[in-house]
C-alpha positions as CSV (number, residue, x, y, z in Angstrom):
1,M,105.7,76.3,102.1
2,S,105.0,74.4,99.0
3,Q,102.6,76.9,97.4
4,E,100.8,80.0,98.3
5,I,97.1,80.4,97.9
6,N,96.0,83.9,96.9
7,V,93.4,85.6,99.1
8,G,91.8,88.5,97.3
9,I,89.8,91.5,98.6
10,S,86.6,90.4,100.4
11,D,87.8,86.8,100.2
12,M,88.8,84.0,102.5
13,K,90.8,80.8,102.0
14,I,91.8,77.9,104.2
15,A,95.0,76.0,103.7
16,N,96.6,72.8,105.0
17,A,100.3,72.6,105.8
18,P,102.6,72.9,103.9
19,E,100.5,75.4,101.9
20,G,100.7,79.1,102.6
21,L,98.2,81.9,102.2
22,I,99.1,85.3,100.7
23,S,97.2,88.6,100.4
24,Y,98.6,91.5,98.4
25,A,98.4,95.2,99.1
26,L,96.4,95.5,102.3
27,G,95.8,99.2,102.8
28,S,92.9,100.1,105.1
29,C,91.7,96.5,104.8
30,V,92.7,94.0,107.5
31,G,94.1,90.6,106.9
32,I,93.0,88.2,109.6
33,C,95.0,85.0,110.0
34,I,93.9,82.1,112.2
35,I,95.6,78.8,112.8
36,D,95.0,75.6,114.8
37,K,98.6,74.4,115.0
38,A,97.5,70.9,116.1
39,T,95.7,70.3,112.8
40,Q,98.1,72.6,110.8
41,I,95.0,74.2,109.2
42,A,95.1,77.9,108.7
43,G,92.7,80.5,107.4
44,M,93.1,84.0,106.0
45,A,90.4,86.6,105.4
46,H,90.9,90.0,103.7
47,I,88.2,92.3,105.0
48,M,87.3,95.7,103.7
49,L,84.8,97.1,106.2
50,P,84.0,96.7,109.9
51,Y,80.4,95.6,110.2
52,S,77.9,94.0,107.9
53,N,74.4,95.6,107.6
54,N,73.1,92.1,106.9
55,N,71.7,93.2,103.5
56,D,74.9,92.3,101.6
57,K,74.7,88.5,101.4
58,A,77.0,88.6,98.3
59,S,80.2,88.8,100.3
60,I,80.2,87.9,103.9
61,F,84.0,88.2,103.7
62,K,83.8,91.9,103.0
63,Y,83.1,92.6,106.7
64,A,85.1,91.8,109.9
65,D,82.1,90.5,111.9
66,T,80.6,88.1,109.3
67,G,83.9,87.2,107.7
68,I,85.7,86.1,110.8
69,A,82.7,84.2,112.1
70,E,82.4,82.3,108.9
71,M,86.1,81.5,108.6
72,I,86.0,80.1,112.2
73,R,82.9,78.0,111.4
74,Q,84.5,76.5,108.3
75,M,87.8,75.8,110.2
76,E,85.7,74.0,112.9
77,N,84.0,71.9,110.2
78,L,87.5,70.7,109.2
79,G,88.3,69.6,112.7
80,C,89.9,72.7,114.3
81,L,89.0,73.6,117.8
82,R,88.4,77.2,118.9
83,T,90.3,76.7,122.1
84,R,93.4,76.0,120.1
85,M,93.0,78.7,117.5
86,I,95.2,81.8,117.6
87,A,94.9,84.9,115.4
88,K,97.4,87.3,113.9
89,I,96.2,90.5,112.1
90,A,97.8,93.0,109.8
91,G,96.7,96.1,107.9
92,G,94.2,98.8,108.8
93,A,96.5,101.5,107.6
94,K,95.5,105.2,107.2
95,M,96.2,105.4,103.5
96,F,94.8,108.9,102.9
97,D,95.7,112.0,105.0
98,I,92.2,113.4,105.3
99,K,91.7,116.4,107.6
100,G,89.4,115.7,110.5
101,S,88.1,112.2,111.4
102,S,86.0,111.6,108.3
103,A,84.6,108.1,107.7
104,I,87.2,107.4,104.9
105,G,90.1,108.7,106.9
106,S,89.4,106.4,109.9
107,I,88.2,103.3,108.1
108,G,91.5,101.4,108.9
109,D,91.1,102.2,112.6
110,R,87.5,101.0,112.5
111,N,88.5,97.8,110.7
112,I,91.1,97.1,113.4
113,A,88.6,97.7,116.2
114,A,85.9,95.6,114.6
115,T,88.4,92.8,114.0
116,K,89.6,92.7,117.6
117,E,86.1,92.9,118.9
118,T,84.9,90.1,116.7
119,L,87.9,87.8,117.7
120,Q,87.2,88.5,121.4
121,K,83.5,87.7,120.9
122,M,84.4,84.5,119.1
123,K,86.9,83.6,121.9
124,V,89.9,83.4,119.6
125,R,93.1,84.7,121.1
126,L,94.9,87.5,119.2
127,L,98.5,86.6,119.5
128,S,100.2,89.4,117.5
129,E,99.4,92.3,115.2
130,D,101.0,94.7,112.7
131,V,98.4,97.4,112.2
132,G,97.8,101.1,111.6
133,E,100.5,103.4,110.3
134,N,100.2,104.8,106.8
135,Y,101.6,102.2,104.4
136,G,100.3,99.1,102.6
137,R,101.3,95.5,103.4
138,T,101.5,92.2,101.6
139,I,101.1,89.3,104.1
140,I,102.1,85.6,103.8
141,F,100.8,83.2,106.4
142,D,102.6,79.8,106.8
143,S,100.2,77.0,107.8
144,S,103.1,74.9,109.1
145,T,104.5,77.3,111.6
146,G,101.9,80.0,112.1
147,N,104.4,82.7,111.1
148,L,102.9,85.8,109.4
149,T,105.4,87.5,107.2
150,I,104.7,91.2,106.3
151,K,106.3,92.9,103.4
152,S,106.0,96.7,103.0
153,F,107.6,98.9,100.4
154,G,110.7,100.6,101.8
155,K,110.4,98.7,105.1
156,N,112.2,95.7,106.6
157,L,110.6,92.3,106.3
158,K,108.7,91.6,109.5
159,V,107.7,88.2,110.9
160,I,105.1,88.0,113.7
């Protein structure tokens, strides 16, 4: 990777090989990485919430449903084909131990479910995932190889 493009919270970026994409400190948020290896174009979205209520036009990338759809649309505009796209996801941790199944306690699980449902609806194959648990993740997506590297404090480096 020549350089890494930072993807912030409620953000989405697209990179061409050999650029990489990085998103820091995913907690209950989910990082969605999609690549078309034939074009070596990769996208990463950092979503915070499962579903848009359509009133928040400010940040479509805040939500799994609207953020994933827009990332795919932009990648298709660059010549990617949905039939070749594969996705990898990480994050969706339960960062706070809240008794019962309060909305805040299960937001990570809801983000994971919405992400998978949206990818399925958009007909993009989910190849691998590193989701759930109770710790944050920093993710680095390589647009040349499609490798997703996951760094977590006190854990071994993981590549999916």
